[in-house]
C-alpha positions in Angstrom: -27.1 73.3 -61.7 -28.1 72.4 -65.5 -29.5 76.2 -66.7 -25.9 77.1 -64.9 -24.3 74.7 -66.8 -26.4 75.0 -70.0 -24.9 78.8 -70.1 -22.0 78.4 -68.8 -21.2 76.0 -72.3 -22.5 78.1 -74.4 -20.2 80.7 -73.3 -17.0 78.7 -73.8 -18.3 77.4 -77.1 -18.4 81.2 -78.0 -15.4 82.3 -76.6 -14.6 79.3 -78.8 -15.3 80.7 -81.6 -14.0 84.4 -80.9 -10.7 83.0 -79.9 -10.5 80.5 -83.2 -10.7 83.8 -85.5 -8.8 86.1 -84.0 -5.8 82.8 -84.6 -3.7 83.1 -87.4 -4.5 81.8 -90.3 -2.4 78.2 -90.8 -3.9 77.2 -93.9 -2.7 79.7 -97.4 -4.8 81.3 -99.3 -6.4 79.6 -102.4 -5.9 80.8 -105.5 -7.6 79.8 -108.8 -6.1 77.7 -111.6 -7.0 80.4 -113.9 -5.1 83.0 -111.1 -2.2 80.7 -111.2 -1.8 80.3 -114.6 -2.1 84.0 -115.5 0.6 84.9 -112.4 3.6 82.0 -114.0 2.9 83.2 -117.8 3.7 86.6 -116.1 7.1 85.8 -114.6 7.9 83.3 -117.7 7.5 87.5 -120.2 9.4 88.9 -116.9 12.1 86.6 -116.6 12.5 86.2 -120.8 12.4 90.2 -121.2 15.8 91.5 -119.5 17.8 88.5 -121.4 16.3 89.5 -124.8 17.2 93.6 -123.7 
């Protein structure tokens, strides 16, 4: 009984980990502060360029 229970626990834990990996991620991917600043400067430049032209 104990051996069977222990094996079942291990199999359930491994199955749970595998399904968690396949599940969609609800948390957005991290973007570093430098990358956010770079993106912000690029969008500012893109926004001001058409107005000047």
